[in-house]
N, C-alpha and C positions, 0 to 999 in steps of 0.2 A: 331480514335481508333478502333482497330479490333474486330471483335465480336466473344466472345468467350462463351462456355456454362460454367456457373458457376460450375453446377454440376460436369462436365467432369473435370475442373480444380481442384476442391475439390477431387475428386477421384485419379486423376494424383499425386498431391502433397501429398495426405494422403498416396498413395502407396509408393511415393519415400522418405518419412518420416523414413521408417524403414531400417535399415542397412542389415537384411537379403534380403529384397526385392531388395534394390540396388545391393546386391552381385549377386543375381540371374538374374538381367537384365544385370550385367557385363559378366555373363557367357554366356548369351543368345546372348550377341553381338558378341561373338567369333563364335558361331555357334548354330543350333538348338539342343536340348538336351530332354533327357527322363526325366520324372519326378524323377525316382531313380537314375539318373546321377546328377541332380540338388541338390538331397538330401544328396548326399555323404559327402561335406565338413562341412554339419551342424550337431551338436549333438542334434537333435530332431527327433522325429517320423516322419514317411512318411504322416501320416495324418496332422500334424503341417505345414510340408513343403507345402501340398496341400493347406492348408488354406491360406498361403501366395500366392500361385499360383493364388487362386481364386480372390484375392485382386487385383492381378495384371491383371488378365483377366477382372474384372468388369471396371478397369481404362482403359482398351483398350490398355494396353502396351505390352501384349502378347497373342499369338492365340494358342489354343491346337489343336492338330490333332491326332485322334486315329489310330493307325495301329494295328490291333488285339487288344492284351491286353496292348499293349504299348501306353502311352499317351506321344506324342512328342510336345514340346513347341517351339515356334518361337518369337522372339523380333518383335514388331509392332513399329516402329521408328516413325509413324506419330504423335502419341498423344505427344511423347517427343518433337518433333520439335513443335508442337502447344504450349506446355508449356514453351519452348525456346522462341518462339516468344512473349509470353505474358511477360516474364521477360524481354527480350530486349526492348519491347515497354515501359515498366515501368521504366526501367533503363535510356532510352532516357529522358522521362518525367522529371525524378528527377535531371538528368545531367542539363537540360534546366533551371529548378528552381533553382538549386545550381549557375549555370552560371549567371543567373539574380540576384540573392542574392549577388554573388562576385562583380558584377558591382554596386550594390547599396552601398555595403560597402566601395568599392573604391572611389564613389562619396561623401560619408560622410566624409572618411577620407581627401580627398583633400578639401573639405570645412572646417574641422577641421584646417587642415595645413595653409589653406589661412587665416582662422581668428586669427590662432596663431601667424602667421608672421606679421599680423596688430598690434598686442599688443605690 
């Protein structure tokens, strides 16, 4: 099992749980953007958008760079890749468990069929 910081995963999944923050990440996947540019499609104040951005920053999903008065943000995909790896690891584990359950159920069914044919 891979070693993950539980706090990091909590922050990443918590950040991804919000529709606005996911939308911001989608826009940042296209290109770096200023805070005001990121705020445009949302019907909320600039401080509210900044609050969402702080959550994304604390999760390590975005990086802020100041150029004079303009704050420009960039997507940091490394944390997303770590979260994706965690999900994939757990999917594999569940698939293995389900495969074992499927085999067990097939064995039970075969025994039942064998016993039913003896009657």
